[in-house]
MIGU-853988 format. One record per residue (C-alpha): residue number from 1; residue in one letter; x, y, z. Coordinates in steps of 0.05 Angstrom, whole numbers, plus 5000, padded with zeros to 4 digits. Example, Ala and Ser with C-alpha at 12.3 -4.5 7.8 and 13.67 -1.06 7.14 Angstrom:
2
<nr = 1, rest = a, X = 5246, Y = 4910, Z = 5156>
<nr = 2, rest = s, X = 5273, Y = 4979, Z = 5143>
//
This chain:
121
<nr = 1, rest = x, X = 2513, Y = 2685, Z = 2863>
<nr = 2, rest = x, X = 2435, Y = 2702, Z = 2869>
<nr = 3, rest = x, X = 2429, Y = 2726, Z = 2802>
<nr = 4, rest = x, X = 2467, Y = 2670, Z = 2773>
<nr = 5, rest = x, X = 2421, Y = 2621, Z = 2808>
<nr = 6, rest = x, X = 2356, Y = 2659, Z = 2786>
<nr = 7, rest = x, X = 2379, Y = 2644, Z = 2709>
<nr = 8, rest = x, X = 2391, Y = 2565, Z = 2725>
<nr = 9, rest = x, X = 2323, Y = 2560, Z = 2765>
<nr = 10, rest = x, X = 2292, Y = 2598, Z = 2702>
<nr = 11, rest = x, X = 2326, Y = 2545, Z = 2659>
<nr = 12, rest = x, X = 2270, Y = 2538, Z = 2606>
<nr = 13, rest = x, X = 2239, Y = 2608, Z = 2619>
<nr = 14, rest = x, X = 2243, Y = 2645, Z = 2553>
<nr = 15, rest = x, X = 2186, Y = 2697, Z = 2571>
<nr = 16, rest = x, X = 2187, Y = 2755, Z = 2611>
<nr = 17, rest = x, X = 2242, Y = 2804, Z = 2620>
<nr = 18, rest = x, X = 2317, Y = 2806, Z = 2654>
<nr = 19, rest = x, X = 2346, Y = 2865, Z = 2683>
<nr = 20, rest = x, X = 2420, Y = 2886, Z = 2664>
<nr = 21, rest = x, X = 2440, Y = 2860, Z = 2730>
<nr = 22, rest = x, X = 2415, Y = 2792, Z = 2724>
<nr = 23, rest = x, X = 2442, Y = 2783, Z = 2653>
<nr = 24, rest = x, X = 2508, Y = 2807, Z = 2669>
<nr = 25, rest = x, X = 2521, Y = 2781, Z = 2739>
<nr = 26, rest = x, X = 2501, Y = 2709, Z = 2699>
<nr = 27, rest = x, X = 2562, Y = 2728, Z = 2651>
<nr = 28, rest = x, X = 2609, Y = 2745, Z = 2699>
<nr = 29, rest = x, X = 2600, Y = 2683, Z = 2745>
<nr = 30, rest = x, X = 2593, Y = 2637, Z = 2682>
<nr = 31, rest = x, X = 2661, Y = 2667, Z = 2656>
<nr = 32, rest = x, X = 2695, Y = 2652, Z = 2724>
<nr = 33, rest = x, X = 2665, Y = 2589, Z = 2726>
<nr = 34, rest = x, X = 2691, Y = 2567, Z = 2658>
<nr = 35, rest = x, X = 2759, Y = 2594, Z = 2674>
<nr = 36, rest = x, X = 2765, Y = 2555, Z = 2739>
<nr = 37, rest = x, X = 2743, Y = 2489, Z = 2702>
<nr = 38, rest = x, X = 2793, Y = 2503, Z = 2647>
<nr = 39, rest = x, X = 2849, Y = 2510, Z = 2695>
<nr = 40, rest = x, X = 2829, Y = 2449, Z = 2741>
<nr = 41, rest = x, X = 2824, Y = 2406, Z = 2672>
<nr = 42, rest = x, X = 2892, Y = 2436, Z = 2647>
<nr = 43, rest = x, X = 2925, Y = 2414, Z = 2711>
<nr = 44, rest = x, X = 2893, Y = 2345, Z = 2718>
<nr = 45, rest = x, X = 2915, Y = 2336, Z = 2646>
<nr = 46, rest = x, X = 2844, Y = 2328, Z = 2621>
<nr = 47, rest = x, X = 2848, Y = 2362, Z = 2556>
<nr = 48, rest = x, X = 2842, Y = 2338, Z = 2485>
<nr = 49, rest = x, X = 2894, Y = 2352, Z = 2429>
<nr = 50, rest = x, X = 2858, Y = 2414, Z = 2409>
<nr = 51, rest = x, X = 2861, Y = 2450, Z = 2483>
<nr = 52, rest = x, X = 2785, Y = 2434, Z = 2503>
<nr = 53, rest = x, X = 2772, Y = 2397, Z = 2559>
<nr = 54, rest = x, X = 2710, Y = 2348, Z = 2583>
<nr = 55, rest = x, X = 2693, Y = 2395, Z = 2640>
<nr = 56, rest = x, X = 2688, Y = 2453, Z = 2605>
<nr = 57, rest = x, X = 2647, Y = 2419, Z = 2545>
<nr = 58, rest = x, X = 2602, Y = 2390, Z = 2598>
<nr = 59, rest = x, X = 2589, Y = 2456, Z = 2631>
<nr = 60, rest = x, X = 2583, Y = 2493, Z = 2569>
<nr = 61, rest = x, X = 2527, Y = 2448, Z = 2540>
<nr = 62, rest = x, X = 2495, Y = 2456, Z = 2616>
<nr = 63, rest = x, X = 2487, Y = 2528, Z = 2608>
<nr = 64, rest = x, X = 2476, Y = 2537, Z = 2538>
<nr = 65, rest = x, X = 2388, Y = 2537, Z = 2541>
<nr = 66, rest = x, X = 2396, Y = 2584, Z = 2610>
<nr = 67, rest = x, X = 2445, Y = 2627, Z = 2569>
<nr = 68, rest = x, X = 2399, Y = 2638, Z = 2509>
<nr = 69, rest = x, X = 2335, Y = 2643, Z = 2551>
<nr = 70, rest = x, X = 2369, Y = 2696, Z = 2596>
<nr = 71, rest = x, X = 2388, Y = 2735, Z = 2534>
<nr = 72, rest = x, X = 2322, Y = 2729, Z = 2505>
<nr = 73, rest = x, X = 2292, Y = 2757, Z = 2570>
<nr = 74, rest = x, X = 2343, Y = 2813, Z = 2568>
<nr = 75, rest = x, X = 2324, Y = 2837, Z = 2495>
<nr = 76, rest = x, X = 2251, Y = 2834, Z = 2516>
<nr = 77, rest = x, X = 2268, Y = 2883, Z = 2577>
<nr = 78, rest = x, X = 2294, Y = 2932, Z = 2514>
<nr = 79, rest = x, X = 2229, Y = 2920, Z = 2478>
<nr = 80, rest = x, X = 2264, Y = 2877, Z = 2425>
<nr = 81, rest = x, X = 2236, Y = 2806, Z = 2408>
<nr = 82, rest = x, X = 2280, Y = 2745, Z = 2434>
<nr = 83, rest = x, X = 2298, Y = 2735, Z = 2349>
<nr = 84, rest = x, X = 2348, Y = 2785, Z = 2355>
<nr = 85, rest = x, X = 2386, Y = 2729, Z = 2384>
<nr = 86, rest = x, X = 2403, Y = 2704, Z = 2318>
<nr = 87, rest = x, X = 2438, Y = 2766, Z = 2300>
<nr = 88, rest = x, X = 2490, Y = 2741, Z = 2338>
<nr = 89, rest = x, X = 2504, Y = 2694, Z = 2281>
<nr = 90, rest = x, X = 2536, Y = 2749, Z = 2238>
<nr = 91, rest = x, X = 2603, Y = 2750, Z = 2262>
<nr = 92, rest = x, X = 2635, Y = 2816, Z = 2298>
<nr = 93, rest = x, X = 2571, Y = 2859, Z = 2276>
<nr = 94, rest = x, X = 2522, Y = 2816, Z = 2301>
<nr = 95, rest = x, X = 2562, Y = 2813, Z = 2369>
<nr = 96, rest = x, X = 2569, Y = 2881, Z = 2373>
<nr = 97, rest = x, X = 2494, Y = 2892, Z = 2364>
<nr = 98, rest = x, X = 2483, Y = 2844, Z = 2416>
<nr = 99, rest = x, X = 2532, Y = 2882, Z = 2467>
<nr = 100, rest = x, X = 2494, Y = 2942, Z = 2455>
<nr = 101, rest = x, X = 2422, Y = 2914, Z = 2470>
<nr = 102, rest = x, X = 2450, Y = 2885, Z = 2533>
<nr = 103, rest = x, X = 2484, Y = 2944, Z = 2554>
<nr = 104, rest = x, X = 2420, Y = 2985, Z = 2542>
<nr = 105, rest = x, X = 2366, Y = 3006, Z = 2598>
<nr = 106, rest = x, X = 2306, Y = 2978, Z = 2609>
<nr = 107, rest = x, X = 2240, Y = 3001, Z = 2580>
<nr = 108, rest = x, X = 2210, Y = 3041, Z = 2628>
<nr = 109, rest = x, X = 2148, Y = 3009, Z = 2657>
<nr = 110, rest = x, X = 2110, Y = 2953, Z = 2625>
<nr = 111, rest = x, X = 2122, Y = 2929, Z = 2556>
<nr = 112, rest = x, X = 2093, Y = 2872, Z = 2514>
<nr = 113, rest = x, X = 2137, Y = 2818, Z = 2549>
<nr = 114, rest = x, X = 2109, Y = 2842, Z = 2621>
<nr = 115, rest = x, X = 2125, Y = 2888, Z = 2674>
<nr = 116, rest = x, X = 2191, Y = 2927, Z = 2685>
<nr = 117, rest = x, X = 2232, Y = 2882, Z = 2725>
<nr = 118, rest = x, X = 2274, Y = 2940, Z = 2768>
<nr = 119, rest = x, X = 2201, Y = 2951, Z = 2805>
<nr = 120, rest = x, X = 2196, Y = 2876, Z = 2819>
<nr = 121, rest = x, X = 2262, Y = 2856, Z = 2843>
//
């Protein structure tokens, strides 16, 4: 949960680096919260005809910026510019490229985006 809160505390921080642990814990907890919210709104009948609900829409909008920010910092950690986020707009291939990038190990030592977070945290 600490990694999730760390990402939320860095809501608008697009500079620096993020470890795999920080990124993937945020993604996991984000998915769990989304599933729980979906179950609650379905149980209460708070869904629209398309299956979406108010709770999941509001939550998704609330975590959109920190999700992009932590992805940019994760890309920085492997020595890539944050503009690589845009490759995710290419269906399937772009998603696979980002998946490989997010699973890649940190660049050792400092890079153009700051010191290696493994040595800090």
